[in-house]
N, C-alpha and C positions, 0 to 999 in steps of 0.2 A: 476227397477229403485229404487234407495235407496236415502233417504233424508240425508244420511251421507256418508262419504267416507269410503268404505270398506278397510280394511288393505290388504296388499299383502298376508298375511297368510289366510285371509278369502276368497279371490279370489282363492287362491291355493286350499283351502279346497273344494270349489265348483267344481273346475276342477277335482281334484283327486277323489271326490265322483262320479262324472259323469263317470269317467273311470273305477273305481273299483267296484262300486255298483250303476248303473244308477237308480235302483228302489228307492234309498234313496235321489236322487238329489233334488226333489221338497221339501222334508222335510228339507234338509240342507239349501236350499235357504230361505225357510220360517222362519227358526230360526233366520235369520239376520234381520227380520222385514222389508221387502221391502215396499216402498210406493205404488208400483204397480208391479204386476207380471202376465204377460200374457204368458201362455204356448203355445198358438196358436195350441192347440190340439183339437179344435172343430171338430165335425163331418160335413161332407159336407151338405150344406143346412141350417146350423145353422145361425140364424139372429143376435145373440148377442155374442160378444167376452167377455169371462169371465175374471175377475180379481181375481187371486188366493191369493192376498195379504190380502183379507178381508176388503179392504177399499172401495169396490164398484165402482172402476173405469172401468166400462164396456163400450163397444163401439158397435155401430151399424156396421155391416159388409157390406162394399160396394162391388161393383164388383171388379174383378181383383185379388181376392185371392182364391186359391184352397186349401181346407182343406183335411186332410186325407193322405197326402204324407208321406213318410218315414222320421222319425225324426232323430236327432243326437244321441239319447241315446237309441237305440233299444235294448231291452232285454225282457226276459220272464215275468218280474215282472211289466213292465210298457209299455203300448201300444205305448207311445211317438210318436204320429203322429205329423206332422208339417204342416206349411202353406207355399204354394208357391205363391210368389208375382209376378205378371206379368210384372213388370218393367215400367208400364205406369200408370194405375189407381189404382193399388193395394196398398192402405194405410189404416190405421185406425186412428181415432181421439178419444181420451178419454175425450176431453174437458178440460177446465181449472179447476184446483184444487190447493189450496195452498200447499197441502201435496205433490204435484208433482213439486213444484218450485225448480228450480236448481240454484237459485240466490246465495246460499251459498255453502256448501259442497254437493256433490252428488256422486253417482256411477251409472253406466249403464252397464249391462251385457247382452250379447246376444250370441246365437249360430247361426252363419251364414254359408251359403253355396252358395257363389256367382257363378252364371252360366254365367253371362254376365257383364263385366265392360266397355262396349262400351259407356255407358252414365252415367250420374249422377244417383246414386242409394242410396237413403237415408236409413239408418238403424234405427235411432232414432233421434227425434228432439223435442225441447221444445222452445216455444216463437215465436215471430214474430217481425220483424223490429229490432230495437235496444234495446229491453227490455229483457235483460238477456237471450239471445239466447244460446242454446246448440245444437250442431248437430254432429252426427256421420254418416259418409257416405263414399261410394266408389266413386271415381272421375276418369273420363277418362282424362288422359294426357299422355304424353310420358315420362316415363312409368305411368300407372295408379297407384293410391295409395288409402289407407284407411286413412281418415282424421277425426280429431276431431277439431271442431271449436267452440269457445265460446266468448261471449261478456258478461261477468259477472261483473257488477258493475265497468266497466272500461271506462266509457265515450264514448261508441259507437265504441271502437276499438276492432276488433276481434283478438283473438290469434289462431293460427293454428298449429297443429302437424300432420305430415304426416308419414305414415308407409307403408311398402310393402303390396300389395294386398294379402289377403289370397289365397291359391291355389283353383282354380275352381274345383268343383266336390267333395270337401271334407268339412265337417263341421269344423268350427274353433270357438273356444271360444274367444270372444272379451270382454274385461273389461276396462272401462274408469273410 
């Protein structure tokens, strides 16, 4: 999560680095000064989710998340394990911090590998109620879609953007 809008060139740089030299991906992301950066590469049994941004936005790890699964950027220079969310209780909450506010400009990046779009599947969310909510999620409809919804300083009215669901069984780079 970034407290600024990344340019198309910056997003492209992250994606190209991931493909060409995955071992440099974390460094490339960090040079853009994210407000929060969770690699989700914790070992099974870990109790706290690390924030690689340097801002200390750690989270307690609830049930419903399995760590140590194969990640998107597998290579010999980076173990790049991932987290598997069970689709029911698997979430994490880093709590409120003004550095994570998405009331102004923001960017959210994630590597996702959807295995089930039969139900609502949140990817990232900020806020609650009508207070500058931002949400990126997979939604079941006919057809299912990837959605970005936001209520950012606009009087309680949500704006929605819908995109085709990424292919199941493959990692996809999503940037909002």
